[in-house]
NUDO-734110 format. One line per 3 residues: number of its first residue (from 0); their letters; for each residue x, y, z of C-alpha. Coordinates in steps of 0.05 Angstrom, whole numbers, plus 5000, padded with zeros to 4 digits. Each point is the difference from the previous one (the first is absolute). Example, Ala and Ser with C-alpha at 12.3 -4.5 7.8 and 13.67 -1.06 7.14 Angstrom:
# residues 2
0) as) 5246:4910:5156 ~ 5027:5069:4987
//
This chain:
# residues 256
0) xxx) 5927:9664:4267 ~ 5064:5029:5028 ~ 5059:5028:4960
3) xxx) 4954:5006:4940 ~ 5011:4928:4977 ~ 4954:4976:4945
6) xxx) 4999:4930:5028 ~ 5028:4970:5064 ~ 5005:4927:5019
9) xxx) 5010:4984:5073 ~ 5017:4929:5021 ~ 4963:4970:4941
12) xxx) 4997:4924:4996 ~ 4965:4963:4943 ~ 4986:4927:4989
15) xxx) 4955:4962:4952 ~ 4951:4948:5025 ~ 5035:4990:5066
18) xxx) 5068:4985:4968 ~ 5067:5027:5019 ~ 5006:5076:4999
21) xxx) 5014:5031:4932 ~ 5016:5066:5035 ~ 5021:5005:5072
24) xxx) 5000:5062:5044 ~ 5013:5047:4941 ~ 5008:5074:5016
27) xxx) 5001:5044:4938 ~ 4981:5071:4981 ~ 4992:5031:4932
30) xxx) 5010:5075:4998 ~ 4973:5049:4947 ~ 5047:5000:4941
33) xxx) 5033:4934:5019 ~ 5033:4957:4946 ~ 5009:4933:5035
36) xxx) 5020:4931:4974 ~ 4983:4936:5038 ~ 5050:4943:4988
39) xxx) 5003:4929:5024 ~ 4998:4928:4976 ~ 4938:4965:4973
42) xxx) 4951:4987:5056 ~ 5029:5056:5043 ~ 4933:5037:5004
45) xxx) 5012:5056:4949 ~ 4933:4993:4964 ~ 4963:4990:5066
48) xxx) 5031:5065:5026 ~ 4973:5038:4940 ~ 4931:4969:5010
51) xxx) 5001:5020:5074 ~ 5015:5072:4980 ~ 4946:4996:4947
54) xxx) 4950:4972:5049 ~ 4983:4935:4964 ~ 5035:4958:5053
57) xxx) 4984:5009:5074 ~ 5054:4985:5051 ~ 4988:4950:5056
60) xxx) 5037:5047:5047 ~ 5025:5071:4999 ~ 4971:5065:4973
63) xxx) 4997:5033:4932 ~ 4991:5075:5000 ~ 4983:5039:4937
66) xxx) 4995:5074:4989 ~ 4929:5027:4995 ~ 4972:4990:4930
69) xxx) 5065:4970:4975 ~ 4996:4983:4925 ~ 5038:4937:4981
72) xxx) 5019:4972:4932 ~ 5022:4928:4989 ~ 5037:4968:4942
75) xxx) 5001:4923:5004 ~ 5051:4953:4971 ~ 4987:4995:4925
78) xxx) 5007:4924:5005 ~ 4936:4998:5040 ~ 4958:5034:4946
81) xxx) 4958:4963:4948 ~ 5024:5036:4937 ~ 4949:4963:4957
84) xxx) 4943:5037:5033 ~ 4965:5036:4942 ~ 5013:5073:5015
87) xxx) 5038:5057:4969 ~ 5053:5041:5035 ~ 4952:5057:5012
90) xxx) 4946:4953:5026 ~ 5049:4967:5048 ~ 5020:5067:5028
93) xxx) 4928:5023:5007 ~ 4984:4939:5043 ~ 5032:5037:5059
96) xxx) 4943:5050:4999 ~ 4943:4962:5034 ~ 4985:5038:5064
99) xxx) 4940:5045:4994 ~ 4986:4984:4927 ~ 4928:5001:4975
102) xxx) 5010:4989:4926 ~ 5032:4938:4968 ~ 5039:5041:4949
105) xxx) 5055:5051:5012 ~ 4987:5074:4996 ~ 5038:5044:4951
108) xxx) 5039:5029:5059 ~ 5021:4930:5022 ~ 5023:4983:4930
111) xxx) 5041:5063:4997 ~ 5031:4983:5067 ~ 5018:4930:4976
114) xxx) 5032:5029:4937 ~ 5040:5050:5041 ~ 5024:4945:5048
117) xxx) 5021:4954:4943 ~ 5037:5058:4967 ~ 5035:5015:5066
120) xxx) 5025:4929:5002 ~ 5023:4998:4928 ~ 4946:4954:4973
123) xxx) 4951:5052:4974 ~ 4989:4966:4933 ~ 4981:4932:5028
126) xxx) 4931:5014:5030 ~ 4963:4958:4948 ~ 5049:4942:5000
129) xxx) 4982:4935:5033 ~ 5040:4989:5064 ~ 5027:4933:4975
132) xxx) 5035:5035:4942 ~ 5046:5040:5046 ~ 5071:4989:5021
135) xxx) 5017:4986:5073 ~ 5020:5072:5012 ~ 4937:5027:4967
138) xxx) 4957:4953:5042 ~ 5033:5026:5063 ~ 4985:5071:4979
141) xxx) 4927:4983:4988 ~ 4991:4978:5072 ~ 5040:5059:5023
144) xxx) 4952:5045:4962 ~ 4942:4963:5031 ~ 5028:5014:5070
147) xxx) 5016:5073:4984 ~ 4929:5013:4976 ~ 4979:4997:5073
150) xxx) 5047:5059:5014 ~ 5034:4963:5058 ~ 5044:5031:5053
153) xxx) 5035:4933:5009 ~ 5016:4952:4943 ~ 5014:4926:5017
156) xxx) 5033:4956:4947 ~ 5013:4925:5005 ~ 5064:4981:4961
159) xxx) 4989:5053:4946 ~ 5062:4979:4961 ~ 4990:4925:5003
162) xxx) 5004:4967:4932 ~ 5024:5061:4961 ~ 5066:5013:4966
165) xxx) 5055:5046:5027 ~ 4980:5059:4957 ~ 4927:4996:5022
168) xxx) 5021:4991:5072 ~ 5039:5065:4997 ~ 4942:5036:4965
171) xxx) 4951:4978:5055 ~ 5048:5021:5055 ~ 5010:5069:4969
174) xxx) 4925:5007:4990 ~ 4987:4984:5074 ~ 5055:5049:5020
177) xxx) 4967:5055:4959 ~ 4932:4985:5033 ~ 5033:5001:5068
180) xxx) 5034:5066:4984 ~ 4931:5027:4986 ~ 4978:4984:5071
183) xxx) 4973:4929:4994 ~ 5023:4952:5055 ~ 5022:4933:4971
186) xxx) 5010:4932:5034 ~ 5021:4942:4956 ~ 5023:4929:5011
189) xxx) 5059:4973:4960 ~ 5045:4940:4997 ~ 5051:5039:4959
192) xxx) 5052:5023:5050 ~ 5049:5031:4950 ~ 4955:5024:4944
195) xxx) 4946:5032:5042 ~ 5012:4999:5075 ~ 5069:5030:4998
198) xxx) 4971:5061:4963 ~ 4945:5016:5051 ~ 5009:5050:5056
201) xxx) 4966:4956:5053 ~ 4999:4925:5009 ~ 4964:4952:5046
204) xxx) 5031:4930:5007 ~ 4946:4949:5017 ~ 5003:4927:5021
207) xxx) 4934:4993:5037 ~ 5029:5052:5046 ~ 5033:5066:4981
210) xxx) 5074:4984:4999 ~ 5025:5069:4979 ~ 4978:5068:4976
213) xxx) 5039:5058:4971 ~ 5037:5022:4938 ~ 5031:4947:4955
216) xxx) 5069:5015:5030 ~ 4972:4988:5069 ~ 4961:4936:4989
219) xxx) 5032:4965:4941 ~ 5055:4973:5045 ~ 5023:4928:5009
222) xxx) 4971:4996:5071 ~ 4930:5027:4982 ~ 4997:4959:4936
225) xxx) 5017:4936:5036 ~ 4946:5013:5051 ~ 4951:5014:4943
228) xxx) 5018:4944:4951 ~ 5030:4949:5046 ~ 5063:4993:4957
231) xxx) 5067:5036:4999 ~ 5007:5056:4949 ~ 5054:5049:4985
234) xxx) 4991:5073:4983 ~ 5047:5035:4952 ~ 5002:5073:4981
237) xxx) 4993:5026:4929 ~ 4996:5074:4986 ~ 4983:5012:5073
240) xxx) 4941:4952:4998 ~ 4995:4932:5035 ~ 5000:4938:4956
243) xxx) 4976:4936:5032 ~ 5033:4935:4978 ~ 4994:4928:5021
246) xxx) 5060:4984:5044 ~ 5009:4931:4970 ~ 5003:5029:4930
249) xxx) 5053:5050:5021 ~ 5042:4946:5033 ~ 4995:4955:4939
252) xxx) 5022:5057:4955 ~ 5058:5018:5045 ~ 5020:4927:5003
255) x) 5007:4997:4924
//
């Protein structure tokens, strides 16, 4: 690995069962300490990109390079989880500890580590609660705790603020920023251009191919957004931050 990248994708193309490419000729690197958001429309390849980095999807062309011994954590979309599965919060978190285990029950040290991780994420009193009894924000933190128990160097999150209210969205974003400030590299996908993407230091715009990369001010532009989403969008400025709006909505409002 050159330039100390944690992960590097070079010309990666992915397709499922011989269909059209989901990703095409993607070049991407993730540096230590990165805090990167991946944005794009539904079907643009965002989840596939995370799975390529994770190693659960193999490209049909191109190369994926990972740093030696790289530890990865993954937080799936909460909508994909069966919340009726009969486990408590602590049990769900402990499921991440499978490699090298000889005993079916957790050790005292592992229980202490789970308690410490839940405390760190602000849900320390919920270890004995059933996962179906939690709010959306609490459920997201459970799977974040599960990923952190692996002590990752790179954390991947698929739509971590999907289905939560504005307050919870801000709490999750601040929590991820704190983890990143502590040295953890973070890559997340999001459909929320104004609530999440505009607040991140680094963005990748994806529509099967990478259509732009840089700061929000560099890539949240009408030209890049139209290449990414296939529709005209306008970008306003509020407090020095870009605000993406539908061009048709703006024109209708002005027309009134």
